[in-house]
Structure formats: C-alpha cells, structure tokens
C-alpha positions in Angstrom: 0.0 0.0 0.0 1.4 3.4 -1.0 2.2 6.0 1.7 -0.2 8.9 1.9 2.5 11.5 1.4 3.7 9.7 -1.8 0.1 9.5 -3.2 -0.4 13.1 -2.4 2.8 14.2 -4.2 2.1 12.2 -7.3 -1.5 13.5 -7.4 -0.3 17.1 -7.2 2.4 16.5 -9.9 -0.4 15.6 -12.2 -2.5 18.6 -11.3 0.3 21.1 -11.6 1.5 19.8 -14.9 -2.0 20.0 -16.4 -2.5 23.5 -15.0 0.8 24.7 -16.5 -0.1 23.3 -19.9 -3.6 24.9 -19.9 -2.2 28.3 -18.8 0.3 28.1 -21.7 -2.7 28.0 -24.1 -4.5 30.8 -22.3 -1.4 33.0 -22.5 -0.9 32.2 -26.2 -4.5 33.0 -27.0 -4.3 36.3 -25.0 -1.5 37.4 -27.2 -3.1 36.1 -30.5 -6.4 37.8 -29.6 -4.6 41.1 -28.9 -2.9 41.0 -32.2 -6.2 40.2 -34.0 -8.0 42.8 -31.9 -10.5 40.1 -30.9 -11.8 41.6 -27.6 -14.2 38.7 -27.0 -11.5 36.0 -27.1 -9.2 38.1 -25.0 -11.9 38.5 -22.4 -12.6 34.7 -22.3 -8.8 34.0 -21.7 -8.6 36.8 -19.1 -11.7 35.7 -17.1 -10.6 32.0 -17.3 -7.3 33.0 -15.8 -9.0 35.1 -13.1 -11.3 32.2 -12.1 -8.4 29.8 -11.8 -6.4 32.2 -9.7 -9.4 32.7 -7.4 -8.7 36.4 -7.9 -11.0 39.5 -8.3 -10.0 40.3 -11.9 -6.5 41.5 -11.0 -5.4 42.0 -14.6 -8.3 44.1 -15.9 -6.1 47.2 -16.3 -3.1 45.4 -17.8 -2.4 45.1 -21.4 -2.6 41.6 -23.0 1.3 41.2 -23.2 1.6 42.2 -19.5 -1.2 39.9 -18.4 0.3 37.0 -20.4 3.7 37.7 -19.0 2.2 37.6 -15.4 0.4 34.3 -16.2 3.7 32.8 -17.4 6.5 34.1 -15.3 5.2 35.9 -12.2 6.4 33.8 -9.2 4.1 35.7 -6.8 1.0 34.4 -8.6 0.1 30.9 -7.4 -1.5 30.0 -10.7 1.3 31.1 -12.9 3.2 28.6 -15.1 6.5 29.1 -13.3 4.8 28.6 -9.9 3.0 25.4 -11.1 6.1 23.9 -12.6 8.1 24.8 -9.4 5.6 23.0 -7.3 5.4 20.0 -9.6 9.2 19.6 -9.5 9.3 20.0 -5.7 6.7 17.2 -5.3 8.6 15.1 -7.8 11.8 15.6 -5.8 10.1 14.4 -2.7 9.1 11.1 -4.4 12.1 10.7 -6.7 12.3 7.0 -5.9 8.7 6.5 -7.1 9.1 8.0 -10.6 11.5 7.0 -13.3 14.6 8.8 -14.4 13.0 9.7 -17.7 10.1 11.4 -16.0 12.3 13.3 -13.6 14.6 14.5 -16.4 11.7 15.7 -18.6 10.2 17.6 -15.7 13.6 19.0 -14.6 14.3 20.2 -18.2 11.0 22.2 -18.5 11.5 23.6 -15.0 15.0 24.8 -15.9 13.6 26.4 -19.0 11.2 28.7 -17.0 13.8 29.6 -14.4 16.7 30.2 -16.8 18.5 33.6 -16.4 17.6 34.2 -20.0 13.9 33.4 -19.7 12.7 37.0 -19.8 14.6 37.6 -23.0 13.4 34.4 -24.6 9.8 35.2 -23.7 10.0 38.8 -25.0 11.7 37.7 -28.2 9.1 35.1 -29.2 6.3 34.5 -26.7 4.4 32.0 -29.0 7.6 29.9 -29.6 8.4 30.0 -25.9 4.9 28.8 -24.9 4.8 26.1 -27.6 8.2 24.8 -26.4 6.8 24.4 -22.8 3.8 22.6 -24.1 6.0 20.3 -26.2 8.1 19.6 -23.1 5.0 18.8 -21.0 3.8 16.4 -23.7 7.1 14.7 -23.5 6.8 14.4 -19.7 3.4 12.9 -20.0 4.7 10.5 -22.6 7.5 9.5 -20.3 5.0 8.9 -17.5 2.9 6.6 -19.6 5.8 4.8 -21.3 8.3 4.3 -18.4 6.3 4.2 -15.2 4.7 1.0 -14.0 1.0 1.3 -14.4 0.3 0.8 -10.7 -0.9 2.9 -7.8 1.6 5.7 -8.3 0.8 6.1 -12.0 -2.9 6.1 -11.2 -2.6 8.9 -8.6 -0.6 11.0 -11.1 -3.1 10.5 -13.9 -6.0 11.1 -11.5 -4.5 14.5 -10.8 -4.2 15.2 -14.5 -7.8 14.3 -15.3 -9.4 16.0 -12.3 -7.5 19.2 -13.0 -8.4 19.0 -16.7 -12.1 18.6 -16.0 -12.1 21.6 -13.6 -10.2 23.8 -15.9 -12.4 23.0 -18.9 -15.6 23.5 -16.8 -14.3 26.9 -15.8 -13.4 27.9 -19.4 -16.9 26.8 -20.6 -18.6 28.5 -17.7 -17.0 31.8 -18.9 -18.5 31.2 -22.4 -21.9 29.7 -21.5 -22.5 30.5 -17.8 -24.6 33.2 -16.2 -22.3 36.0 -17.1 -21.5 34.7 -20.6 -23.3 37.6 -22.2 -20.1 39.6 -21.5 -18.2 37.3 -23.9 -20.4 36.6 -26.9 -19.4 33.7 -29.1 -21.1 34.7 -32.3 -17.8 35.4 -34.1 -16.2 32.3 -35.8 -12.7 33.6 -34.9 -13.6 33.8 -31.2 -15.0 30.3 -31.4 -11.8 29.0 -33.0 -9.7 30.6 -30.3 -11.9 29.0 -27.6 -11.3 25.7 -29.2 -7.5 26.4 -29.2 -7.7 27.2 -25.5 -9.0 23.6 -25.0 -6.5 22.1 -27.5 -9.6 21.0 -29.4 -9.6 22.8 -32.8 -8.4 20.0 -35.0 -10.4 17.2 -33.3 -13.5 19.4 -33.4 -13.1 20.1 -37.1 -12.8 16.4 -37.8 -16.2 15.8 -36.2 -18.1 18.9 -37.3 -16.0 19.9 -40.4 -15.7 23.6 -40.8 -19.0 24.5 -39.2 -18.2 26.1 -35.8 -21.1 27.1 -33.8 -21.6 27.6 -30.0 -24.0 24.7 -29.5 -21.7 22.2 -31.3 -18.6 23.6 -29.5 -20.3 23.1 -26.1 -21.5 19.6 -27.0 -18.1 18.5 -28.2 -16.2 19.8 -25.1 -18.7 18.5 -22.7 -19.9 15.2 -24.0 -17.5 13.7 -26.7 -16.5 10.3 -25.4 -13.4 10.0 -27.6 -11.7 13.4 -27.3 -9.3 13.1 -24.4 -9.8 16.6 -23.1 -13.6 16.6 -23.0 -15.2 16.7 -19.6 -17.0 13.4 -20.2 -13.7 11.6 -21.1 -11.9 13.1 -18.2 -14.5 12.1 -15.6 -14.7 8.6 -17.1 -10.9 8.2 -16.6 -11.2 9.6 -13.0 -13.8 6.9 -12.3 -11.6 4.2 -13.8 -8.6 5.1 -11.8 -10.5 5.6 -8.5 -12.3 2.3 -8.9 -8.9 0.5 -9.3 -7.4 2.4 -6.4 -10.4 1.8 -4.1 -9.8 -0.1 -0.9 -12.3 -2.7 0.2 -13.6 -1.4 3.5 -17.1 -3.0 3.5 -18.6 0.5 3.7 -21.4 1.8 1.6 -20.3 5.4 2.2 -21.7 7.5 -0.6 -19.0 10.1 -0.1 -16.2 7.8 -1.2 -14.3 9.3 -4.2 -15.0 6.5 -6.6 -18.8 6.8 -6.0 -18.7 10.5 -6.5 -16.7 10.1 -9.7 -19.1 7.4 -11.0 -22.1 9.6 -10.3 -20.6 12.6 -12.2 -19.5 10.3 -15.0 -22.9 8.7 -15.3 -24.6 12.1 -15.4 -22.4 13.2 -18.4 -22.7 9.8 -20.1 -26.5 10.0 -20.3 -26.9 13.7 -20.6 -28.3 15.1 -23.8 -27.8 18.6 -25.3 -31.6 18.9 -25.8 -32.1 18.3 -22.1 -29.2 20.7 -21.1 -31.4 23.8 -20.9 -29.1 25.5 -18.5 -25.5 24.8 -19.4 -24.2 27.2 -16.8 -25.9 25.2 -14.1 -24.4 22.0 -15.4 -20.9 23.4 -15.7 -21.1 24.9 -12.2 -22.2 21.5 -11.0 -19.2 19.8 -12.7 -16.8 22.2 -11.0 -18.5 21.7 -7.7 -18.5 17.9 -7.9 -14.8 17.9 -9.0 -14.0 19.8 -5.8 -16.1 17.3 -3.8 -14.1 14.4 -5.4 -10.8 16.2 -4.5 -12.0 16.5 -0.9 -13.0 12.8 -0.9 -9.6 11.7 -2.3 -8.0 13.5 0.6 -10.2 12.0 3.2 -9.8 8.5 1.8 -6.1 8.4 0.8 -4.3 11.3 2.5 -6.1 12.1 5.8 -7.9 8.8 6.3 -8.5 7.7 9.9 -5.9 5.8 11.9 -8.1 2.7 12.3 -8.1 2.4 8.4 -4.3 2.7 8.3 -3.5 -0.2 10.6 -4.1 -3.8 9.7 -6.8 -5.5 11.7 
C-alpha cells in the first residue's frame, strides 16, 4: 500500500502539470487575440485565468502582453506557469524513488527552461515559440510517465490529478463562455469560437467531427460530451472513475462520499446527458466544477487524511 504522502505528491504533480499546460494556451490566446483585436476571445482568456487564480479580476487594467507575462513568469502568482512547474518539481523531488529517471529528467528540463537567467529575453523575443516549447516539453513528460512508469498505484494517482484538473479547468473555461455572465463574452464570431477551441486544445479534433461548421452549441456539446476526445469533460470524468475504482480499498462501507462513488455519479450524469435536455449549461458546468471539488476532498479524506483505524491492519 502506498504511503499517503507519496500518493499526495504524485496526485499534485499531475494537477500542476496539467495546470501549466492549460495556462500556456491561455497566455498564447491572449497574445493572439490582442494582435487580431479580438476583444471577446481576449476576455474569455482573461476571465478564465482570473477564475483559476481565485482572484477578483487582477489583470483588468493590464495590457494583454503584460497579463500573459504575469500568467507565465510571475512567481508571486500561485496559478502562474512558473509557480505550477516549481511545485510540480518539488513534489517530484520528494518522491524521486517512485518515478522513473526519464520522467524526472523531462520535468527538470522544463523547470530549468522557465527559471533560466535568459527566460525574460526568450519570452520577449518570441512568446508564442516559448509557450509552444513548454507545451511540447510537457507532452514529452506525459509520454515518459505513460511509457516508463509501472501502471500501478503511483501512475494512477498522477493520472488522477491530471484528469481532475483537466475537468475543472475546462468546466471553468466553458462557464465563462456559457455561464450566467457569458453575455459579456459573446461567441457569435467564428474567430472567437476558433480561439476558444484552441484554449481547450480541441480545434483540429472538433473540425474532424463537425467539419468547418463552428457554432456555440456544437462547441459546447463537443467539449462536454464527446467520449473519444481526451480533453472533453466526459472523457476526463470517465478516466477519473476508472482510476479511482482500481485504487479503491475494500472497506465494507457503503459510504456514498467515497471518491469512486462521487466520480461514478458525475461520469454517469455526463454519459447519459443530452444537449436537448441541457437547458441551463451554466448550471451543469457549475455542478461539474463543484463535484470535482467534492471528489478532490473525498480523495484527501480517503487516501491522505484517512482515519488511523483504516491505516492499521486488523
């Protein structure tokens, strides 16, 4: 049985890595939208970043380049890319004997990229190339995780963190577009819709399903319910359920607050939901974010802060 502190570190490596990759795309879209003078897409990226930082719109007066720079390199902001990668590396350092050399090296390389003495110059010279290089490094890290780590408990905790973070981030992004305050960021412009899909790394997969017809309803349906796209909320919640079911410990309890039960309930709702029945997408998206938070709390209660009597053999 894995130690609680090891499970916790692996879980947070997954979350921080996914957060850093998502924020790379937000920053890239901020800069692209500013160049294209696309205020709607810029507002979506800004508000998504504000939500994830739990902040009261701290960048509303900043220019897009300044806001993107802060999202990438500001060490004082907990949600910045450099902060996320620093925390991921520190967690990896604490469980170095539970990950492979290849995964450690890939994470260390991307961490060194964002703390390099020349990082400000590299970002200023070509922000898009800098962000794409980080995304490529993070893809290599995830590939090393999948190809070199044993697919046991440690691997499952790391992937659990990835998918839970992914579902939450995408729910927040879609809530900005379709939630109660979405009228502030209209999606009636095809270029805005295209940039939203880019934020979710979904443009090419979407076009393969819906061809060139991009419209808000199809965009929401794809990112919420597509069962094959690995970044959709449905796909992510199904993987969460799979990993938690295999991690679950037989306790003889029918506790409905156990994480695998909560994940199965959320996954089932999305599996059998229908766009025609989704009359209030904002309510559904808020519910997804809330239930992901509940799953996180249940993971901690079950695997990190579980009672002493469950830790000791009977």
